[in-house]
C-alpha positions as CSV (number, residue, x, y, z in Angstrom):
1,M,122.0,115.3,115.6
2,L,119.8,115.4,112.6
3,R,121.1,113.1,109.9
4,V,120.2,114.1,106.3
5,F,120.0,111.3,103.8
6,T,121.4,112.1,100.5
7,N,122.6,110.3,97.2
8,N,122.4,106.6,97.2
9,K,121.5,106.4,101.0
10,G,118.7,108.8,100.4
11,K,117.4,106.7,97.5
12,T,117.6,103.6,99.8
13,F,115.7,105.3,102.5
14,G,113.1,106.5,100.1
15,R,112.5,103.0,98.9
16,H,112.2,101.6,102.3
17,L,109.7,104.3,103.2
18,T,107.7,103.6,100.1
19,K,107.6,99.9,100.9
20,T,106.5,100.7,104.4
21,A,103.8,103.0,103.2
22,R,102.5,100.3,100.8
23,F,102.5,97.7,103.6
24,F,100.3,99.8,105.9
25,Q,98.1,100.8,103.0
26,A,97.5,97.1,102.3
27,L,96.5,96.7,105.9
28,V,93.9,99.4,105.8
29,F,92.8,99.2,102.2
30,P,93.5,95.6,101.1
31,Y,94.3,94.9,97.6
32,L,91.3,93.4,95.9
33,C,91.0,92.0,92.4
34,L,89.3,94.7,90.3
35,N,87.0,92.2,88.7
36,C,85.9,89.6,91.3
37,R,87.0,91.4,94.4
38,I,88.8,88.7,96.2
39,L,91.8,89.6,98.2
40,L,95.2,89.9,96.5
41,N,98.8,89.6,97.6
42,P,100.3,92.5,95.6
43,G,103.9,91.0,96.0
44,T,106.5,92.8,93.9
45,A,104.3,93.6,91.0
46,G,104.0,97.2,89.9
47,P,100.9,99.2,91.0
48,Y,99.2,99.1,87.6
49,T,100.2,95.7,86.3
50,G,97.7,92.9,85.5
51,Q,99.3,90.8,88.4
52,A,98.7,93.6,90.9
53,C,95.1,94.4,89.7
54,F,93.5,91.0,89.1
55,C,93.6,87.5,90.7
56,K,95.1,84.6,88.8
57,Q,91.7,83.1,88.0
58,C,90.5,86.3,86.3
59,L,93.9,86.8,84.5
60,A,93.5,83.2,83.1
61,R,90.8,84.6,80.9
62,G,93.2,86.8,79.1
63,L,94.0,90.5,78.8
64,P,94.9,90.5,75.0
65,L,96.6,93.7,73.8
66,F,95.5,95.3,70.4
67,E,98.4,94.1,68.1
68,P,99.0,93.3,64.4
69,P,97.7,92.1,62.1
70,F,94.8,94.5,61.7
71,C,93.1,96.6,59.1
72,T,95.2,99.7,58.5
73,R,92.0,101.8,58.6
74,C,89.4,100.6,60.8
75,G,91.6,98.5,63.1
76,H,89.7,95.2,62.5
77,M,91.9,92.5,63.7
78,F,93.0,89.4,61.6
79,D,93.9,86.1,62.8
80,A,97.1,86.0,60.6
81,G,99.0,87.7,57.9
82,E,100.2,91.3,57.5
83,N,98.4,94.6,58.2
84,H,96.1,95.5,55.3
85,L,92.7,97.0,54.4
86,C,89.8,94.8,55.4
87,E,87.1,93.9,52.9
88,T,84.6,96.5,54.3
89,C,87.2,99.4,54.0
90,L,88.1,98.3,50.4
91,K,84.5,98.7,49.4
92,R,84.1,102.1,51.1
93,L,86.8,104.0,53.0
94,P,85.5,105.3,56.3
95,R,85.7,109.0,57.2
96,I,87.9,108.0,60.0
97,R,91.5,107.9,59.0
98,R,92.7,105.4,61.6
99,V,91.3,103.4,64.5
100,R,93.6,102.1,67.1
101,A,93.2,100.5,70.5
102,A,94.9,99.6,73.7
103,L,93.2,96.1,74.1
104,A,91.3,93.5,72.2
105,Y,87.7,93.2,73.3
106,Q,88.2,89.5,74.4
107,G,88.7,87.5,77.5
108,L,88.7,89.4,80.7
109,V,88.2,92.7,78.9
110,R,84.7,91.8,78.1
111,D,83.9,91.5,81.8
112,I,85.7,94.5,83.2
113,L,84.6,97.1,80.7
114,P,81.0,96.9,81.7
115,L,82.0,97.2,85.3
116,F,83.9,100.4,84.5
117,K,81.2,101.9,82.3
118,Y,77.9,100.8,83.8
119,Q,78.7,99.9,87.5
120,A,81.0,102.8,88.2
121,R,84.1,100.6,89.1
122,L,86.3,103.7,88.7
123,S,89.3,102.0,90.4
124,L,89.8,100.3,87.0
125,T,90.9,103.7,85.7
126,R,94.3,103.2,87.3
127,F,94.8,100.1,85.2
128,F,93.4,101.4,82.0
129,E,95.0,104.8,81.7
130,P,98.5,103.7,81.4
131,L,97.5,101.2,78.7
132,M,95.7,103.9,76.8
133,F,98.7,106.3,77.0
134,D,101.0,103.4,75.8
135,A,98.7,102.9,72.8
136,F,98.5,106.6,72.1
137,S,102.4,106.7,72.1
138,R,102.8,103.6,69.9
139,F,100.2,104.7,67.2
140,F,100.3,108.5,67.2
141,E,103.1,111.0,67.3
142,N,103.0,114.1,69.3
143,K,103.1,116.4,66.3
144,E,100.4,114.5,64.5
145,I,97.5,115.4,66.9
146,H,96.3,118.9,67.8
147,R,93.2,118.1,69.8
148,I,92.1,115.0,71.8
149,L,88.3,114.8,72.1
150,P,86.8,112.2,74.5
151,I,83.3,111.2,73.0
152,P,80.9,113.4,75.1
153,L,77.9,112.2,76.9
154,H,74.5,113.8,76.7
155,T,74.0,116.1,79.9
156,R,71.1,113.8,80.9
157,K,73.2,110.6,80.7
158,L,76.1,112.3,82.4
159,R,73.9,113.2,85.3
160,Q,72.6,109.6,85.4
161,R,76.1,108.1,85.2
162,G,78.0,110.7,87.2
163,F,81.2,110.5,85.0
164,N,82.3,110.3,81.3
165,Q,84.3,107.1,81.0
166,S,86.1,108.4,77.9
167,F,87.4,111.5,79.6
168,L,88.7,109.3,82.5
169,L,90.8,107.3,80.1
170,V,92.7,110.4,79.0
171,R,92.5,113.0,81.8
172,G,96.0,112.4,82.9
173,F,97.6,112.2,79.5
174,A,99.2,115.7,79.6
175,K,100.6,115.1,83.1
176,T,102.0,111.7,81.9
177,Y,103.5,113.2,78.8
178,C,105.2,116.0,80.8
179,K,106.6,113.5,83.3
180,I,108.1,111.2,80.6
181,H,109.4,113.9,78.1
182,G,110.0,116.9,80.4
183,T,108.0,119.3,78.2
184,K,104.3,120.1,77.5
185,P,102.7,118.2,74.6
186,L,101.7,119.9,71.4
187,W,98.2,118.7,71.7
188,K,95.4,119.4,74.2
189,V,92.7,117.3,75.8
190,D,89.4,119.1,74.8
191,T,86.1,118.4,76.5
192,T,84.1,121.5,75.2
193,S,84.5,121.8,71.4
194,L,82.2,118.7,70.7
195,K,78.8,118.4,72.4
196,R,76.2,115.7,72.4
197,V,72.9,117.6,71.7
198,R,70.5,114.7,71.3
199,Y,69.8,112.0,74.0
200,T,70.1,108.6,72.2
201,S,68.9,105.1,73.3
202,P,71.6,102.5,74.4
203,Q,73.2,101.0,71.3
204,T,73.5,97.5,72.6
205,G,71.7,95.0,70.5
206,F,71.2,97.3,67.5
207,D,72.6,96.6,64.1
208,I,74.7,99.1,62.3
209,A,71.8,100.6,60.3
210,V,69.8,101.3,63.4
211,R,72.8,102.5,65.2
212,R,73.5,105.1,62.5
213,K,69.9,106.2,62.5
214,N,69.8,106.4,66.3
215,L,73.0,108.7,66.2
216,K,72.1,111.0,63.4
217,N,72.7,114.6,64.4
218,A,73.6,113.6,67.9
219,F,76.7,115.8,68.0
220,Q,77.4,119.4,67.5
221,V,80.7,121.4,67.3
222,T,80.6,124.3,69.7
223,D,83.9,125.9,68.8
224,T,84.7,125.8,65.1
225,A,87.9,127.8,65.5
226,A,89.3,125.0,67.8
227,I,88.5,122.3,65.1
228,K,89.2,124.0,61.7
229,D,92.3,122.7,60.1
230,R,93.2,120.5,63.1
231,N,94.0,116.9,63.4
232,I,91.5,115.5,65.8
233,L,91.9,112.3,68.0
234,L,88.5,111.0,69.2
235,V,88.7,108.8,72.3
236,D,86.0,106.3,73.3
237,D,85.9,103.1,75.5
238,V,85.0,100.5,73.0
239,Y,84.7,100.3,69.2
240,T,82.3,97.8,67.8
241,T,80.4,98.9,64.7
242,G,82.0,102.4,64.9
243,A,78.7,104.2,64.4
244,T,79.3,106.6,67.4
245,C,82.7,107.7,66.2
246,A,81.7,107.8,62.6
247,E,79.0,110.2,63.4
248,A,81.1,112.3,65.6
249,A,83.8,112.3,62.8
250,R,81.2,113.4,60.2
251,V,80.3,116.4,62.2
252,L,84.0,117.3,63.0
253,L,85.0,117.1,59.3
254,A,82.0,119.2,58.3
255,A,83.2,121.8,60.7
256,G,86.6,121.9,59.0
257,A,88.8,119.4,60.7
258,N,91.7,118.3,58.6
259,R,91.4,114.6,59.6
260,V,89.9,112.5,62.4
261,D,91.6,109.4,64.1
262,V,90.1,107.3,66.8
263,L,91.8,105.7,69.9
264,V,89.7,103.3,72.0
265,L,90.3,101.2,75.0
266,A,89.1,98.0,73.3
267,R,88.5,97.1,69.7
268,A,85.8,94.5,69.2
């Protein structure tokens, strides 16, 4: 006789089935530290937690969250005190309304971000994306944002790299929002309204003045109707001097955007 599992018995059976599947998955595809690649024992940790993704030695370097105190405008982090405007923003308010992040660019984060961005360690996406969505939920309300724009890559660089890391960080946002709230979000992830039209040299090692010059007129709005009078959230992997996001914000505001905020994976 076929036995149908329902209610609590069905849930118990489902849990056992999930554990069994994870066991065989671990045999065929062993859990490896996403940084140093040594074998892990996943134990009872959730699939996207630090303990399940990194070994103890790597975790000892620290995975610091982006937390107060920080500059209310550019997100520069302070050692102590309350949130307030930093000295730079007091002298000249940036075009960007707010910069917020999931992580601080410290400890282990400094190691794993280059692996993700330059060495195509795309398995790190499964760890980063929930952190990004959590930061988005903490710092931005659903009704505040109309369009989420990952910083675009030039077509030449996209062909070389094979992926846009900024898009990977938010590609599942709408699905996650629907799963949590049971309804579609008011915002949209938009990968077409902002285009990178000029190939630029890597920014590493340049000071802020050279970075700004390097990025001048690098972006172009391709759909003014999608941008005009909208609140835009730019997404990037790391925010250091802010030159890339500042130039993108300048172009978006010139096209009629109401305001531009920034969410990044890590704030330096």
